Backbone as numpy.savetxt, mean C-alpha at the origin, in Angstrom:
# Nx Ny Nz CAx CAy CAz Cx Cy Cz
17.10 -44.80 -10.19 15.87 -44.07 -10.39 15.71 -43.76 -11.88
14.57 -44.09 -12.45 14.32 -43.90 -13.87 13.89 -42.48 -14.17
13.76 -42.19 -15.48 13.38 -40.84 -15.91 11.96 -40.49 -15.50
11.08 -41.48 -15.41 9.68 -41.21 -15.11 9.45 -40.96 -13.62
10.42 -41.29 -12.79 10.27 -41.07 -11.36 10.61 -39.63 -11.02
9.81 -39.05 -10.14 10.05 -37.68 -9.71 10.38 -37.69 -8.22
11.25 -36.80 -7.82 11.54 -36.64 -6.41 10.47 -35.75 -5.80
9.96 -36.16 -4.68 8.96 -35.35 -3.98 9.69 -34.46 -2.98
9.41 -33.18 -3.05 10.07 -32.24 -2.17 9.24 -32.10 -0.89
9.88 -32.32 0.24 9.22 -32.19 1.53 9.84 -30.99 2.23
8.99 -30.07 2.62 9.49 -28.87 3.30 9.23 -29.01 4.79
10.20 -28.60 5.57 10.08 -28.57 7.02 10.27 -27.13 7.46
9.33 -26.62 8.26 9.38 -25.25 8.72 9.71 -25.23 10.21
10.54 -24.29 10.62 10.89 -24.18 12.04 9.69 -23.65 12.82
9.70 -23.90 14.11 8.61 -23.41 14.96 8.59 -21.88 14.97
9.75 -21.26 14.99 9.81 -19.79 14.96 9.17 -19.24 13.69
9.44 -19.90 12.56 8.85 -19.47 11.29 7.33 -19.64 11.34
6.88 -20.77 11.84 5.44 -21.03 11.94 4.76 -19.97 12.79
5.37 -19.66 13.91 4.78 -18.66 14.81 4.75 -17.28 14.15
5.75 -16.96 13.37 5.77 -15.68 12.65 4.61 -15.61 11.66
4.39 -16.68 10.93 3.29 -16.71 9.95 1.95 -16.58 10.68
1.80 -17.27 11.80 0.55 -17.20 12.58 0.34 -15.77 13.08
1.40 -15.15 13.55 1.29 -13.78 14.04 0.85 -12.83 12.92
1.39 -13.01 11.72 0.98 -12.18 10.58 -0.48 -12.44 10.23
-0.90 -13.69 10.31 -2.30 -14.02 10.04 -3.21 -13.35 11.06
-2.81 -13.40 12.32 -3.63 -12.81 13.38 -3.74 -11.30 13.26
-2.75 -10.68 12.66 -2.81 -9.22 12.51 -3.45 -8.79 11.19
-3.99 -9.75 10.43 -4.80 -9.38 9.28 -4.38 -9.89 7.93
-3.22 -10.52 7.81 -2.80 -11.04 6.50 -3.70 -12.20 6.09
-4.00 -12.29 4.82 -4.85 -13.38 4.33 -4.03 -14.65 4.16
-4.73 -15.78 4.19 -4.05 -17.06 3.98 -3.34 -17.07 2.62
-4.04 -16.58 1.61 -3.48 -16.56 0.25 -2.21 -15.71 0.18
-2.27 -14.54 0.81 -1.11 -13.65 0.79 0.08 -14.30 1.49
-0.17 -14.98 2.59 0.91 -15.64 3.32 1.48 -16.81 2.50
0.59 -17.55 1.83 1.05 -18.64 0.96 2.01 -18.11 -0.10
1.61 -17.04 -0.76 2.43 -16.48 -1.83 3.72 -15.88 -1.29
3.62 -15.16 -0.18 4.78 -14.49 0.38 5.88 -15.48 0.77
5.47 -16.61 1.36 6.46 -17.56 1.87 6.57 -18.85 1.07
5.79 -18.98 -0.01 5.87 -20.19 -0.83 5.35 -21.42 -0.13
4.33 -21.26 0.68 3.73 -22.37 1.41 2.69 -23.00 0.50
2.75 -24.32 0.35 1.94 -25.02 -0.64 0.45 -25.01 -0.42
-0.01 -25.01 0.82 -1.43 -25.18 1.07 -1.88 -24.26 2.21
-3.09 -23.74 2.07 -3.64 -22.93 3.15 -3.96 -23.79 4.36
-4.18 -25.10 4.14 -4.44 -26.01 5.27 -3.24 -26.05 6.21
-2.05 -25.94 5.65 -0.84 -25.93 6.47 -0.88 -24.75 7.44
-1.21 -23.58 6.93 -1.27 -22.39 7.78 -2.40 -22.52 8.79
-3.53 -23.06 8.37 -4.65 -23.25 9.30 -4.26 -24.16 10.46
-3.51 -25.21 10.17 -3.03 -26.11 11.24 -2.11 -25.35 12.19
-1.24 -24.52 11.63 -0.35 -23.73 12.47 -1.14 -22.78 13.37
-2.17 -22.18 12.80 -3.00 -21.26 13.58 -3.65 -22.01 14.74
-4.18 -23.19 14.46 -4.80 -23.99 15.52 -3.79 -24.35 16.61
-2.58 -24.61 16.20 -1.57 -25.06 17.16 -0.91 -23.91 17.93
-0.58 -22.82 17.24 0.23 -21.77 17.85 -0.52 -20.51 18.25
-1.72 -20.35 17.76 -2.47 -19.14 18.09 -3.00 -19.25 19.50
-3.13 -18.09 20.14 -3.68 -18.09 21.49 -5.10 -18.62 21.50
-5.89 -18.19 20.51 -7.28 -18.60 20.46 -7.67 -19.21 19.12
-6.76 -19.22 18.17 -7.06 -19.77 16.85 -7.85 -18.85 15.97
-7.99 -17.60 16.38 -8.74 -16.63 15.58 -7.90 -15.37 15.41
-8.34 -14.54 14.53 -7.65 -13.27 14.32 -8.01 -12.33 15.47
-7.04 -11.49 15.79 -7.31 -10.45 16.77 -7.78 -9.23 16.01
-8.83 -8.65 16.48 -9.40 -7.50 15.79 -8.95 -6.23 16.48
-8.53 -5.26 15.71 -8.12 -3.98 16.27 -9.36 -3.11 16.39
-9.60 -2.63 17.59 -10.74 -1.76 17.84 -10.21 -0.40 18.25
-10.63 0.62 17.53 -10.22 1.98 17.86 -11.31 2.62 18.70
-10.94 3.05 19.87 -11.89 3.73 20.74 -11.51 5.20 20.74
-12.49 6.02 20.37 -12.24 7.44 20.25 -13.30 8.22 21.00
-12.88 9.34 21.54 -13.86 10.24 22.14 -14.56 10.98 21.01
-15.71 11.57 21.27 -16.39 12.35 20.23 -15.50 13.47 19.68
-14.68 14.07 20.55 -13.79 15.15 20.10 -12.73 14.61 19.14
-12.19 13.43 19.45 -11.19 12.82 18.57 -11.80 12.45 17.22
-13.01 11.90 17.26 -13.69 11.52 16.03 -13.97 12.75 15.16
-14.42 13.84 15.81 -14.68 15.08 15.07 -13.40 15.66 14.50
-12.31 15.60 15.27 -11.02 16.10 14.81 -10.54 15.30 13.60
-10.71 13.98 13.67 -10.31 13.11 12.56 -11.11 13.45 11.30
-12.41 13.63 11.45 -13.24 13.99 10.30 -12.81 15.33 9.71
-12.49 16.29 10.58 -12.05 17.60 10.11 -10.72 17.48 9.36
-9.80 16.68 9.89 -8.52 16.49 9.21 -8.69 15.80 7.87
-9.57 14.80 7.81 -9.83 14.12 6.54 -10.41 15.09 5.51
-11.31 15.96 5.95 -11.89 16.97 5.05 -10.80 17.94 4.59
-9.91 18.33 5.50 -8.82 19.23 5.14 -7.90 18.58 4.11
-7.61 17.29 4.27 -6.77 16.58 3.29 -7.45 16.57 1.93
-8.76 16.29 1.90 -9.49 16.31 0.62 -9.42 17.68 -0.03
-9.61 18.75 0.77 -9.54 20.11 0.22 -8.15 20.41 -0.33
-7.12 20.01 0.40 -5.74 20.24 -0.05 -5.44 19.46 -1.32
-5.95 18.23 -1.42 -5.75 17.44 -2.64 -6.41 18.11 -3.84
-7.61 18.65 -3.62 -8.30 19.37 -4.71 -7.51 20.61 -5.12
-7.02 21.36 -4.12 -6.25 22.57 -4.41 -4.98 22.21 -5.17
-4.33 21.16 -4.77 -3.12 20.71 -5.46 -3.44 20.35 -6.91
-4.54 19.66 -7.12 -4.94 19.29 -8.49 -5.19 20.54 -9.33
-5.88 21.53 -8.75 -6.14 22.78 -9.49 -4.83 23.49 -9.82
-3.93 23.57 -8.85 -2.65 24.25 -9.09 -1.81 23.51 -10.12
-1.87 22.20 -10.11 -1.13 21.41 -11.09 -1.66 21.69 -12.49
-2.97 21.73 -12.62 -3.57 22.04 -13.93 -3.21 23.46 -14.37
-3.24 24.40 -13.43 -2.89 25.79 -13.76 -1.43 25.87 -14.21
-0.55 25.16 -13.53 0.87 25.15 -13.91 1.04 24.61 -15.33
0.37 23.51 -15.64 0.45 22.94 -16.98 -0.06 23.94 -18.02
-1.17 24.61 -17.71 -1.73 25.60 -18.63 -0.74 26.74 -18.87
-0.13 27.23 -17.79 0.83 28.32 -17.92 2.08 27.89 -18.70
2.55 26.68 -18.46 3.70 26.17 -19.22 3.38 26.09 -20.71
2.15 25.69 -21.03 1.72 25.64 -22.42 1.68 27.04 -23.03
1.21 28.01 -22.25 1.16 29.39 -22.74 2.57 29.93 -22.99
3.49 29.64 -22.08 4.88 30.09 -22.25 5.48 29.44 -23.49
5.22 28.15 -23.68 5.75 27.47 -24.86 5.19 28.08 -26.14
3.91 28.38 -26.14 3.30 29.02 -27.30 3.88 30.41 -27.53
4.07 31.19 -26.47 4.65 32.52 -26.57 6.06 32.45 -27.14
6.85 31.45 -26.66 8.21 31.26 -27.19 8.16 30.95 -28.68
7.21 30.12 -29.05 7.08 29.73 -30.45 6.74 30.94 -31.33
5.84 31.79 -30.82 5.40 32.95 -31.59 6.42 34.10 -31.59
7.04 34.37 -30.43 7.86 35.57 -30.31 9.34 35.31 -30.09
9.72 34.08 -29.81 11.13 33.76 -29.63 11.59 33.84 -28.19
12.71 33.22 -27.94 13.27 33.09 -26.58 13.64 34.45 -25.99
14.22 35.34 -26.78 14.66 36.63 -26.28 13.50 37.47 -25.74
12.38 37.44 -26.44 11.20 38.19 -26.01 10.67 37.65 -24.69
10.72 36.32 -24.52 10.25 35.70 -23.26 11.14 36.16 -22.12
12.48 36.16 -22.34 13.41 36.58 -21.29 13.22 38.05 -20.97
13.01 38.87 -21.99 12.83 40.31 -21.81 11.58 40.60 -20.98
10.48 39.90 -21.28 9.22 40.11 -20.55 9.20 39.45 -19.19
10.07 38.49 -18.98 10.13 37.80 -17.68 10.68 38.73 -16.60
11.45 39.72 -16.98 12.04 40.66 -16.02 11.03 41.67 -15.51
9.91 41.79 -16.16 8.90 42.80 -15.77 8.25 42.48 -14.47
């Protein structure tokens, strides 16, 4: 074999591996993401596997069925999370402001004065 000749790499995938990739595709993974994750050369390869191993050859869609009470509870919880995130942000800013004030106080009056006033 000369220097200009290249060896062509042929990959063979097990049926179990193919079925795993198809299952990930059916649960929402993109063809591109699966290609990158597993080093599969072409999206056509995965499409062929889907046609062969999938129950219907399409993605299964997850449908959430909720009662009005569940939907209202979810909305209330989401609003509560937003409120808590805002409160956390405010407290974080307040903490930073107070730390800056303590640092300035230390700079102006010294460490001993800060310790003396901290006991009050």
